[in-house]
Backbone as numpy.savetxt, mean C-alpha at the origin, in Angstrom:
# Nx Ny Nz CAx CAy CAz Cx Cy Cz
102.38 -70.94 2.75 101.05 -71.18 2.17 100.58 -69.90 1.50
100.05 -70.11 0.40 99.55 -68.88 -0.26 98.38 -68.28 0.53
98.37 -67.00 0.60 97.30 -66.32 1.37 95.95 -66.52 0.71
94.97 -66.73 1.63 93.62 -66.93 1.08 93.08 -65.64 0.52
92.44 -65.83 -0.56 91.81 -64.67 -1.20 90.33 -64.65 -0.84
90.01 -63.60 -0.24 88.59 -63.45 0.13 87.90 -62.60 -0.92
86.66 -62.94 -1.20 85.93 -62.12 -2.19 85.75 -60.71 -1.67
85.94 -59.82 -2.55 85.80 -58.40 -2.19 84.32 -58.05 -2.10
83.93 -57.58 -0.94 82.51 -57.18 -0.75 82.41 -55.70 -0.94
81.73 -55.38 -1.94 81.57 -53.94 -2.24 80.29 -53.42 -1.57
80.49 -52.42 -0.83 79.33 -51.80 -0.14 78.53 -50.95 -1.11
77.28 -51.20 -1.04 76.39 -50.37 -1.87 76.38 -48.96 -1.30
76.40 -48.02 -2.20 76.35 -46.62 -1.70 75.05 -46.35 -0.96
75.22 -45.72 0.14 74.03 -45.40 0.95 73.23 -44.30 0.26
72.01 -44.63 -0.04 71.13 -43.64 -0.70 70.50 -42.75 0.36
70.64 -41.52 0.12 70.03 -40.57 1.04 68.53 -40.61 0.90
67.88 -40.60 2.02 66.41 -40.66 2.04 65.82 -39.31 1.66
65.04 -39.38 0.64 64.41 -38.15 0.17 63.28 -37.76 1.14
63.20 -36.49 1.43 62.09 -36.05 2.32 60.74 -36.35 1.68
59.82 -36.85 2.47 58.50 -37.21 1.94 57.75 -35.95 1.52
57.12 -36.08 0.42 56.33 -34.96 -0.11 54.85 -35.27 0.04
54.20 -34.40 0.75 52.76 -34.59 0.90 52.05 -34.17 -0.36
51.11 -34.95 -0.72 50.31 -34.59 -1.90 49.39 -33.45 -1.54
49.47 -32.42 -2.32 48.58 -31.27 -2.09 47.21 -31.58 -2.65
46.22 -31.50 -1.78 44.85 -31.80 -2.20 44.20 -30.51 -2.66
43.82 -30.50 -3.87 43.16 -29.32 -4.41 41.74 -29.22 -3.87
41.45 -28.05 -3.34 40.09 -27.85 -2.83 39.12 -27.72 -3.98
38.01 -28.38 -3.82 37.00 -28.35 -4.87 36.04 -27.18 -4.60
36.21 -26.11 -5.37 35.39 -24.92 -5.20 34.11 -24.96 -6.03
33.90 -26.07 -6.72 32.73 -26.13 -7.61 31.43 -26.02 -6.84
31.40 -26.62 -5.61 30.16 -26.57 -4.82 29.81 -25.13 -4.45
30.87 -24.34 -4.12 30.62 -22.93 -3.80 30.12 -22.18 -5.02
30.68 -22.53 -6.16 30.24 -21.86 -7.39 28.78 -22.15 -7.68
28.39 -23.42 -7.48 26.99 -23.79 -7.73 26.05 -23.04 -6.79
26.48 -22.92 -5.52 25.65 -22.20 -4.54 25.50 -20.74 -4.96
26.62 -20.13 -5.38 26.59 -18.73 -5.79 25.71 -18.53 -7.02
25.87 -19.44 -8.00 25.06 -19.34 -9.22 23.58 -19.52 -8.89
23.30 -20.47 -7.99 21.90 -20.70 -7.59 21.30 -19.49 -6.93
22.09 -18.85 -6.05 21.61 -17.64 -5.36 21.32 -16.54 -6.36
22.19 -16.36 -7.34 21.98 -15.32 -8.35 20.73 -15.59 -9.15
20.52 -16.86 -9.53 19.34 -17.22 -10.33 18.07 -16.97 -9.55
18.06 -17.40 -8.27 16.87 -17.19 -7.43 16.57 -15.71 -7.28
17.63 -14.91 -7.09 17.45 -13.46 -6.95 16.86 -12.85 -8.21
17.38 -13.27 -9.36 16.88 -12.73 -10.62 15.45 -13.14 -10.89
15.09 -14.36 -10.46 13.73 -14.87 -10.73 12.70 -14.21 -9.84
13.04 -14.08 -8.55 12.03 -13.66 -7.59 12.03 -12.17 -7.28
13.12 -11.48 -7.52 13.13 -10.05 -7.19 12.09 -9.25 -7.96
11.77 -9.58 -9.24 10.73 -8.81 -9.92 9.37 -8.91 -9.26
9.12 -10.03 -8.51 7.83 -10.17 -7.84 7.63 -9.07 -6.81
8.75 -8.62 -6.19 8.64 -7.57 -5.19 8.83 -6.19 -5.78
9.79 -6.07 -6.70 10.16 -4.75 -7.19 9.60 -4.41 -8.57
9.19 -5.43 -9.33 8.85 -5.18 -10.73 7.82 -4.10 -10.96
6.69 -4.17 -10.25 5.59 -3.25 -10.52 5.83 -1.84 -9.99
6.80 -1.73 -9.09 7.06 -0.40 -8.52 8.44 0.11 -8.88
9.08 -0.53 -9.88 10.47 -0.23 -10.19 10.68 1.21 -10.63
9.75 1.76 -11.42 9.95 3.11 -11.93 10.07 4.13 -10.81
9.09 4.16 -9.93 9.14 5.11 -8.83 10.21 4.72 -7.82
10.46 3.42 -7.69 11.43 2.91 -6.73 12.83 3.43 -7.02
13.22 3.40 -8.30 14.56 3.82 -8.68 14.64 5.33 -8.82
13.66 5.94 -9.47 13.75 7.36 -9.79 13.66 8.25 -8.57
12.96 7.81 -7.53 12.75 8.67 -6.36 13.74 8.42 -5.24
14.54 7.36 -5.36 15.48 7.07 -4.29 14.86 6.25 -3.17
13.68 5.67 -3.42 13.05 4.87 -2.37 13.92 3.66 -2.02
14.77 3.20 -2.97 15.64 2.06 -2.71 16.55 2.31 -1.51
16.88 3.57 -1.27 17.74 3.88 -0.12 17.04 3.44 1.16
15.77 3.81 1.28 15.03 3.48 2.50 14.75 1.99 2.58
14.40 1.35 1.46 14.06 -0.06 1.48 15.28 -0.96 1.73
16.44 -0.57 1.22 17.61 -1.41 1.35 18.34 -1.22 2.67
18.30 -0.02 3.20 19.10 0.27 4.37 18.29 0.51 5.64
17.00 0.64 5.51 16.15 0.80 6.69 15.16 -0.36 6.72
15.31 -1.24 7.70 14.53 -2.46 7.72 13.37 -2.39 8.71
13.06 -1.22 9.18 11.93 -1.02 10.08 10.64 -1.30 9.32
9.79 -2.15 9.89 8.53 -2.48 9.25 7.53 -1.32 9.30
7.83 -0.32 10.12 6.90 0.79 10.33 7.70 2.08 10.41
8.39 2.45 9.33 9.34 3.57 9.38 8.65 4.93 9.47
9.36 5.86 10.06 8.87 7.23 10.19 9.34 8.07 9.00
8.41 8.81 8.40 8.73 9.69 7.28 8.68 11.13 7.79
9.84 11.77 7.74 10.01 13.06 8.39 9.09 14.13 7.81
8.99 14.22 6.48 8.18 15.28 5.87 6.70 15.14 6.22
6.20 13.91 6.22 4.79 13.69 6.55 4.56 13.68 8.06
5.63 13.47 8.83 5.52 13.50 10.27 4.81 12.31 10.88
4.71 11.22 10.14 4.03 10.02 10.64 4.80 8.78 10.22
4.48 7.69 10.90 4.96 6.38 10.47 4.04 5.87 9.36
4.63 5.20 8.37 3.86 4.67 7.26 4.19 3.19 7.08
3.19 2.33 7.07 3.45 0.89 6.91 4.21 0.61 5.62
5.17 -0.31 5.70 5.96 -0.66 4.52 5.17 -1.54 3.55
5.73 -1.65 2.35 5.23 -2.52 1.28 3.90 -2.03 0.69
3.61 -0.75 0.88 2.50 -0.11 0.17 3.08 1.04 -0.62
2.72 1.11 -1.90 3.38 2.08 -2.77 2.41 3.07 -3.42
1.14 3.02 -3.04 0.17 4.00 -3.51 -0.45 4.64 -2.27
-0.24 5.95 -2.13 -0.64 6.65 -0.91 -1.62 7.78 -1.23
-2.44 8.13 -0.25 -3.41 9.20 -0.46 -3.87 9.83 0.83
-4.74 10.82 0.71 -5.27 11.55 1.85 -6.78 11.68 1.70
-7.45 12.18 2.74 -8.85 12.57 2.62 -9.02 13.91 3.32
-9.88 14.76 2.75 -10.01 16.14 3.23 -11.47 16.56 3.27
-11.69 17.65 4.00 -13.02 18.27 4.07 -12.80 19.75 4.34
-13.86 20.44 4.72 -13.74 21.87 5.02 -12.83 22.11 6.23
-12.59 21.07 7.00 -11.71 21.18 8.16 -10.32 21.65 7.75
-9.86 21.23 6.58 -8.53 21.63 6.09 -8.54 22.99 5.40
-9.72 23.57 5.21 -9.88 24.89 4.61 -9.27 24.93 3.19
-8.72 26.08 2.81 -8.22 26.24 1.44 -6.90 25.48 1.25
-6.86 24.66 0.21 -5.71 23.79 -0.03 -4.98 24.21 -1.30
-3.66 24.21 -1.23 -2.83 24.45 -2.41 -2.53 23.09 -3.03
-3.30 22.70 -4.03 -3.21 21.36 -4.58 -1.94 21.13 -5.38
-1.36 22.19 -5.93 -0.09 22.05 -6.64 1.00 21.59 -5.69
1.02 22.15 -4.47 2.01 21.73 -3.48 1.74 20.31 -2.99
0.48 19.96 -2.86 0.13 18.59 -2.46 0.68 17.60 -3.48
0.47 17.91 -4.75 0.88 17.00 -5.82 2.40 16.87 -5.93
3.14 17.92 -5.60 4.59 17.91 -5.77 5.34 17.35 -4.56
4.66 17.12 -3.45 5.33 16.62 -2.25 5.85 15.20 -2.46
7.06 14.94 -1.95 7.68 13.63 -2.13 8.64 13.38 -0.97
8.49 12.23 -0.33 9.40 11.86 0.76 9.81 10.40 0.54
11.01 10.19 -0.02 11.50 8.85 -0.37 10.49 8.09 -1.22
9.89 8.77 -2.17 8.98 8.11 -3.09 7.53 8.06 -2.63
7.26 8.48 -1.40 5.87 8.52 -0.92 5.25 9.83 -1.40
4.26 9.71 -2.27 3.56 10.86 -2.83 2.07 10.72 -2.59
1.37 11.84 -2.68 -0.09 11.81 -2.59 -0.63 11.53 -3.98
-1.05 10.29 -4.20 -1.55 9.88 -5.52 -3.06 10.02 -5.65
-3.79 9.96 -4.52 -5.25 10.06 -4.58 -5.77 10.82 -3.37
-7.00 11.31 -3.51 -7.64 12.03 -2.40 -9.14 11.72 -2.39
-9.67 11.52 -1.21 -11.12 11.43 -1.00 -11.59 12.75 -0.39
-12.61 13.35 -1.00 -13.08 14.68 -0.63 -14.51 14.60 -0.11
-14.75 15.20 1.05 -16.11 15.19 1.58 -17.00 16.05 0.69
-18.17 15.49 0.33 -19.12 16.20 -0.51 -20.39 16.54 0.26
-21.01 15.53 0.89 -22.32 15.74 1.50 -22.42 15.00 2.83
-23.48 15.35 3.56 -23.79 14.69 4.82 -25.29 14.70 5.01
-25.86 13.54 5.36 -27.30 13.46 5.54 -28.05 13.80 4.26
-29.08 14.66 4.37 -29.89 15.04 3.20 -29.89 16.55 2.94
-29.07 17.29 3.70 -29.10 18.74 3.51 -27.73 19.42 3.45
-26.69 18.79 3.98 -25.42 19.47 4.16 -24.46 19.19 3.00
-23.98 20.26 2.36 -22.93 20.17 1.34 -21.68 20.79 1.93
-20.55 20.09 1.87 -19.30 20.62 2.40 -18.93 21.91 1.69
-18.61 22.94 2.46 -18.39 24.28 1.90 -17.18 24.36 0.98
-16.24 23.45 1.09 -15.05 23.47 0.24 -15.07 22.38 -0.83
-16.20 21.67 -0.93 -16.22 20.54 -1.85 -15.96 20.94 -3.29
-16.71 21.89 -3.81 -16.58 22.21 -5.23 -15.17 22.68 -5.58
-14.58 23.47 -4.71 -13.21 23.93 -4.97 -12.22 22.76 -4.94
-12.32 21.93 -3.91 -11.43 20.77 -3.82 -11.63 19.80 -4.98
-12.87 19.62 -5.37 -13.20 18.70 -6.47 -12.56 19.17 -7.77
-12.62 20.48 -8.01 -12.07 21.06 -9.25 -10.54 21.11 -9.21
-9.99 21.64 -8.13 -8.56 21.90 -8.06 -7.73 20.61 -7.95
-8.25 19.62 -7.27 -7.52 18.36 -7.16 -7.36 17.69 -8.52
-8.41 17.74 -9.33 -8.32 17.17 -10.68 -7.33 17.94 -11.54
-7.34 19.26 -11.43 -6.42 20.09 -12.22 -4.96 19.82 -11.85
-4.72 19.45 -10.60 -3.35 19.20 -10.16 -2.83 17.82 -10.56
-3.75 16.94 -10.95 -3.34 15.60 -11.35 -3.52 14.54 -10.29
-4.03 14.91 -9.10 -4.29 13.93 -8.05 -5.61 13.22 -8.35
-5.63 11.90 -8.27 -6.85 11.14 -8.50 -7.84 11.45 -7.38
-9.07 11.80 -7.74 -10.04 12.26 -6.76 -11.20 11.29 -6.59
-11.81 11.37 -5.43 -13.04 10.64 -5.14 -13.85 11.43 -4.14
-15.17 11.28 -4.15 -16.04 12.04 -3.24 -16.70 11.09 -2.24
-16.91 11.61 -1.01 -17.58 10.76 -0.02 -18.75 11.47 0.64
-19.68 10.65 1.08 -20.89 11.12 1.76 -20.89 10.59 3.18
-21.15 11.47 4.16 -21.26 11.02 5.55 -22.69 10.58 5.81
-22.84 9.31 6.15 -24.15 8.68 6.26 -24.77 8.90 7.63
-26.04 9.33 7.62 -26.82 9.47 8.85 -27.84 8.33 8.91
-27.65 7.35 9.78 -28.45 6.13 9.78 -29.95 6.34 9.92
-30.38 7.40 10.61 -31.81 7.61 10.81 -32.49 8.30 9.63
-31.69 8.76 8.68 -32.25 9.36 7.47 -32.37 8.29 6.38
-33.29 8.48 5.46 -33.51 7.51 4.39 -32.25 7.32 3.56
-31.84 6.08 3.39 -30.68 5.78 2.56 -30.92 6.19 1.12
-32.14 6.01 0.63 -32.48 6.38 -0.74 -32.33 7.87 -0.95
-32.86 8.66 -0.04 -32.81 10.12 -0.21 -31.41 10.67 0.00
-30.65 10.03 0.86 -29.25 10.45 1.01 -28.46 10.20 -0.27
-28.76 9.08 -0.91 -28.08 8.77 -2.18 -28.46 9.77 -3.25
-29.74 10.13 -3.34 -30.18 11.10 -4.35 -29.52 12.47 -4.10
-29.41 12.84 -2.83 -28.77 14.10 -2.48 -27.30 14.13 -2.91
-26.62 13.03 -2.67 -25.21 12.93 -3.09 -25.09 13.00 -4.61
-25.95 12.29 -5.32 -25.85 12.22 -6.78 -26.14 13.57 -7.44
-27.01 14.37 -6.83 -27.27 15.68 -7.43 -26.16 16.68 -7.12
-25.30 16.36 -6.16 -24.19 17.23 -5.79 -22.91 16.86 -6.52
-22.67 15.58 -6.70 -21.40 15.09 -7.25 -21.62 14.49 -8.64
-20.86 14.95 -9.59 -20.88 14.40 -10.95 -19.55 13.69 -11.18
-19.59 12.37 -11.06 -18.35 11.61 -11.26 -18.01 11.54 -12.74
-16.71 11.50 -13.01 -16.21 11.44 -14.36 -15.27 10.25 -14.51
-14.99 9.91 -15.75 -14.03 8.83 -16.01 -12.69 9.20 -15.39
-12.10 8.25 -14.66 -10.83 8.51 -13.99 -10.97 8.86 -12.53
-12.22 9.06 -12.07 -12.45 9.31 -10.64 -12.54 8.00 -9.89
-12.30 8.08 -8.58 -12.56 6.94 -7.71 -14.06 6.75 -7.54
-14.51 5.53 -7.25 -15.94 5.32 -7.00 -16.42 6.14 -5.81
-17.70 6.48 -5.77 -18.25 7.21 -4.62 -18.06 6.43 -3.33
-17.89 7.16 -2.24 -17.66 6.55 -0.93 -18.80 6.89 0.01
-19.22 5.90 0.80 -20.14 6.16 1.89 -19.39 5.99 3.20
-19.41 7.04 4.00 -18.73 7.06 5.30 -19.76 6.76 6.38
-19.67 5.56 6.96 -20.62 5.16 8.00 -19.85 4.86 9.28
-20.16 5.64 10.33 -19.40 5.53 11.58 -20.30 5.40 12.81
-21.61 5.49 12.64 -22.53 5.47 13.78 -23.77 4.66 13.45
-24.40 4.12 14.46 -25.62 3.34 14.26 -26.86 4.22 14.33
-26.75 5.39 14.96 -27.92 6.25 15.12 -28.99 5.62 15.98
-28.63 4.63 16.77 -29.61 3.96 17.62 -30.34 2.83 16.92
-30.04 2.57 15.66 -30.70 1.48 14.93 -30.08 0.14 15.31
-30.91 -0.90 15.27 -30.33 -2.23 15.48 -29.57 -2.64 14.22
-28.82 -3.71 14.31 -27.91 -4.12 13.23 -28.65 -4.39 11.93
-29.82 -5.05 12.00 -30.57 -5.39 10.80 -31.05 -4.14 10.07
-31.68 -3.20 10.77 -32.21 -2.01 10.12 -31.10 -1.08 9.64
-29.98 -1.07 10.35 -28.82 -0.29 9.89 -28.33 -0.83 8.55
-28.22 -2.14 8.44 -27.74 -2.75 7.20 -28.72 -2.55 6.05
-30.01 -2.62 6.34 -31.02 -2.43 5.29 -30.99 -1.00 4.75
-30.84 -0.02 5.62 -30.80 1.37 5.19 -29.52 1.65 4.39
-28.43 1.07 4.84 -27.17 1.21 4.12 -27.26 0.57 2.74
-27.86 -0.60 2.66 -27.99 -1.29 1.38 -28.85 -0.49 0.41
-29.86 0.20 0.93 -30.71 1.05 0.08 -29.89 2.17 -0.55
-29.02 2.76 0.24 -28.13 3.82 -0.27 -27.21 3.25 -1.35
-26.57 2.13 -1.06 -25.61 1.53 -1.99 -26.27 1.17 -3.32
-27.47 0.63 -3.27 -28.17 0.23 -4.50 -28.45 1.42 -5.40
-28.87 2.53 -4.79 -29.20 3.72 -5.58 -27.94 4.31 -6.23
-26.84 4.35 -5.50 -25.58 4.87 -6.06 -25.11 4.00 -7.21
-25.12 2.70 -6.99 -24.63 1.78 -8.03 -25.51 1.81 -9.27
-26.81 1.99 -9.08 -27.74 2.04 -10.22 -27.41 3.20 -11.14
-27.01 4.32 -10.59 -26.76 5.52 -11.40 -25.31 5.64 -11.88
-24.36 5.14 -11.11 -22.95 5.29 -11.49 -22.38 4.06 -12.18
-23.06 2.93 -12.05 -22.62 1.66 -12.66 -21.33 1.13 -12.04
-20.98 1.61 -10.86 -19.84 1.09 -10.12 -20.25 0.84 -8.67
-19.58 -0.10 -8.02 -19.87 -0.37 -6.63 -19.24 0.71 -5.74
-20.02 1.32 -4.88 -19.45 2.34 -3.97 -18.46 1.72 -2.99
-17.58 2.54 -2.49 -16.62 2.14 -1.46 -17.25 2.40 -0.09
-17.12 1.45 0.82 -17.63 1.62 2.18 -16.47 1.97 3.11
-16.56 3.13 3.74 -15.55 3.55 4.73 -16.13 3.43 6.13
-15.32 2.88 7.03 -15.74 2.81 8.43 -14.54 2.49 9.30
-14.73 2.57 10.62 -13.69 2.22 11.56 -13.56 0.71 11.73
-12.43 0.28 12.23 -12.13 -1.15 12.38 -13.20 -1.85 13.23
-13.45 -1.33 14.41 -14.39 -1.99 15.32 -15.82 -1.94 14.79
-16.20 -0.79 14.21 -17.55 -0.66 13.67 -17.76 -1.68 12.55
-16.75 -1.87 11.73 -16.84 -2.83 10.64 -17.03 -4.25 11.18
-16.22 -4.62 12.14 -16.30 -5.96 12.71 -17.64 -6.19 13.39
-18.14 -5.19 14.09 -19.38 -5.35 14.87 -20.64 -5.28 14.03
-20.61 -4.50 12.92 -21.87 -4.22 12.22 -21.91 -4.59 10.74
-20.76 -4.70 10.09 -20.79 -4.84 8.63 -20.09 -6.09 8.09
-19.15 -6.61 8.83 -18.35 -7.72 8.31 -19.20 -8.92 7.94
-18.92 -9.44 6.73 -19.64 -10.60 6.24 -20.91 -10.28 5.47
-21.38 -9.03 5.55 -22.63 -8.64 4.90 -22.37 -7.88 3.61
-21.26 -7.16 3.53 -21.01 -6.31 2.36 -19.66 -6.65 1.72
-19.40 -7.95 1.60 -18.11 -8.41 1.08 -17.91 -8.09 -0.39
-18.99 -7.81 -1.13 -18.88 -7.52 -2.56 -18.43 -6.08 -2.83
-18.35 -5.26 -1.79 -18.01 -3.85 -1.97 -16.55 -3.59 -1.57
-15.91 -2.63 -2.23 -14.56 -2.24 -1.79 -14.64 -1.66 -0.38
-13.74 -2.10 0.48 -13.76 -1.68 1.88 -12.58 -0.77 2.18
-12.87 0.32 2.91 -11.86 1.28 3.35 -11.96 1.35 4.87
-10.88 0.95 5.56 -10.90 0.82 7.01 -10.01 1.87 7.67
-10.54 2.47 8.74 -9.75 3.37 9.58 -9.24 2.59 10.78
-7.91 2.52 10.91 -7.30 1.83 12.05 -5.91 2.43 12.21
-5.73 3.24 13.25 -4.57 4.12 13.34 -3.39 3.52 14.08
-2.20 3.98 13.65 -0.93 3.76 14.35 -0.60 2.27 14.51
-0.85 1.50 13.44 -0.56 0.08 13.45 0.35 -0.26 12.27
1.35 -1.14 12.45 2.21 -1.52 11.33 1.51 -2.39 10.30
0.44 -3.09 10.72 -0.30 -3.96 9.81 -1.79 -3.87 10.11
-2.59 -4.07 9.05 -4.04 -4.11 9.22 -4.47 -5.57 9.17
-4.88 -6.08 10.30 -5.24 -7.49 10.40 -6.76 -7.63 10.33
-7.23 -7.98 9.15 -8.66 -8.24 8.95 -8.80 -9.56 8.20
-9.04 -10.60 8.95 -9.13 -11.92 8.35 -10.35 -12.02 7.43
-10.13 -12.67 6.29 -11.21 -12.95 5.32 -11.88 -11.68 4.82
-11.13 -10.59 4.77 -11.67 -9.34 4.25 -10.73 -8.77 3.21
-11.23 -8.61 2.00 -10.42 -8.09 0.91 -10.53 -6.57 0.90
-9.89 -5.93 1.88 -9.96 -4.47 1.98 -9.12 -3.81 0.90
-9.52 -2.60 0.48 -8.81 -1.90 -0.59 -8.04 -0.67 -0.10
-8.60 0.03 0.89 -7.92 1.23 1.43 -7.80 1.11 2.94
-6.72 1.70 3.46 -6.49 1.69 4.90 -6.08 3.10 5.34
-6.90 3.70 6.19 -6.59 5.00 6.79 -5.78 4.70 8.06
-4.45 4.86 7.95 -3.58 4.38 9.03 -3.12 5.48 9.97
-3.35 6.76 9.63 -2.94 7.86 10.50 -3.87 9.05 10.32
-4.06 9.81 11.38 -4.95 10.98 11.31 -4.21 12.26 11.68
-2.87 12.22 11.67 -2.10 13.37 12.13 -0.93 13.70 11.21
-1.10 13.48 9.91 -0.02 13.72 8.97 0.07 15.20 8.60
1.27 15.59 8.17 1.52 16.94 7.67 1.77 16.84 6.16
1.02 17.61 5.38 1.14 17.57 3.92 1.35 18.98 3.40
2.31 19.15 2.51 2.57 20.46 1.92 1.31 21.01 1.27
1.03 22.30 1.49 -0.13 22.95 0.89 -1.40 22.84 1.69
-1.34 22.15 2.86 -2.53 21.96 3.69 -2.25 22.42 5.10
-3.15 23.25 5.62 -3.03 23.70 7.00 -3.62 22.63 7.93
-2.97 22.43 9.04 -3.48 21.45 9.99 -3.10 20.04 9.61
-3.62 19.09 10.39 -3.31 17.68 10.21 -4.24 17.04 9.19
-3.76 15.95 8.60 -4.50 15.27 7.53 -4.47 13.77 7.77
-5.54 13.09 7.36 -5.55 11.62 7.39 -4.69 11.08 6.26
-3.92 10.02 6.56 -3.11 9.35 5.55 -3.67 7.97 5.28
-3.61 7.57 4.00 -4.15 6.29 3.58 -3.17 5.57 2.66
-3.31 4.25 2.63 -2.60 3.45 1.63 -3.63 2.65 0.85
-3.26 2.33 -0.40 -4.10 1.47 -1.23 -3.49 0.08 -1.25
-4.33 -0.92 -1.11 -3.87 -2.31 -1.05 -3.71 -2.86 -2.47
-2.65 -2.43 -3.14 -2.40 -2.84 -4.51 -1.43 -1.88 -5.16
-1.19 -2.06 -6.45 -0.28 -1.17 -7.16 -1.08 -0.17 -8.01
-0.39 0.61 -8.79 -1.04 1.66 -9.58 -1.98 1.07 -10.63
-1.63 -0.08 -11.17 -2.51 -0.74 -12.15 -3.80 -1.19 -11.50
-3.69 -1.72 -10.29 -4.90 -2.14 -9.56 -5.79 -0.95 -9.26
-5.18 0.18 -8.90 -5.98 1.38 -8.62 -6.67 1.86 -9.88
-5.98 1.83 -11.01 -6.57 2.27 -12.28 -7.77 1.40 -12.65
-7.68 0.11 -12.34 -8.79 -0.81 -12.64 -10.02 -0.50 -11.79
-9.81 0.15 -10.64 -10.93 0.46 -9.75 -11.66 1.73 -10.14
-11.04 2.58 -10.96 -11.59 3.88 -11.28 -12.83 3.80 -12.15
-13.64 4.85 -12.07 -14.85 4.98 -12.90 -14.43 5.05 -14.37
-15.12 4.34 -15.23 -14.74 4.27 -16.64 -15.49 5.26 -17.53
-16.67 5.71 -17.08 -17.48 6.62 -17.89 -17.98 7.78 -17.03
-18.27 8.91 -17.67 -18.85 10.05 -16.97 -20.29 9.76 -16.57
-20.69 10.30 -15.42 -22.08 10.12 -14.97 -22.62 11.43 -14.42
């Protein structure tokens, strides 16, 4: 018998299995880019609000070193020997015969991380008879040195406010570029609150009538709260409140803050009161006397 022929079965070649390849997912960095761009835009928009008005002195004096790397809200300044509240860029002092003879050129040239003496309040008179023995010299020399000057009168509550004002006006001749006259009131003299305020108002009216500017009222924190707050809101207020990082006076638009009474200033013997102005240099210029009187 002829042999049966079987169909030839050809085996398909075994295909080797290719190793699976994972799809690489590209990370989307666009969100990070948007965040970065947004941060840069916000920084560019808002940074001038903090630095714009003080940029000249901020960069030229190296104050940026202290502001960027020292985050203490109440940093100590070695040359002045005191702590100075941050975020105030116009600084000053007040003097009387207690400081004796002052070298105003040295006062004007002192600089500690951009903190300079830009203004000074000088004692002129007290009551109706006393003229500070160093007033005329300080008044003349401070102006010659370039420090913005202002004169103050120490108020005696039992003396006539009108006559105290006349005494001050005959002693002090304010000029354009000076700070407004200051009344320093620290005692009641035994007067009740109403009569104290009336006598003070009499003084203020007479000064304003002759100088055409509102006088500055200086007093201590507690005295202001107890005797003056709410009654003299139209006047620039200068408050003494020492060794505090912030001056907390609700509903009071204060202009000057005497924050220390133990500072060391070049050209001055002994300790000195330190002050800050609540504003920038433009704001201070707007407060100055515009005409000679």
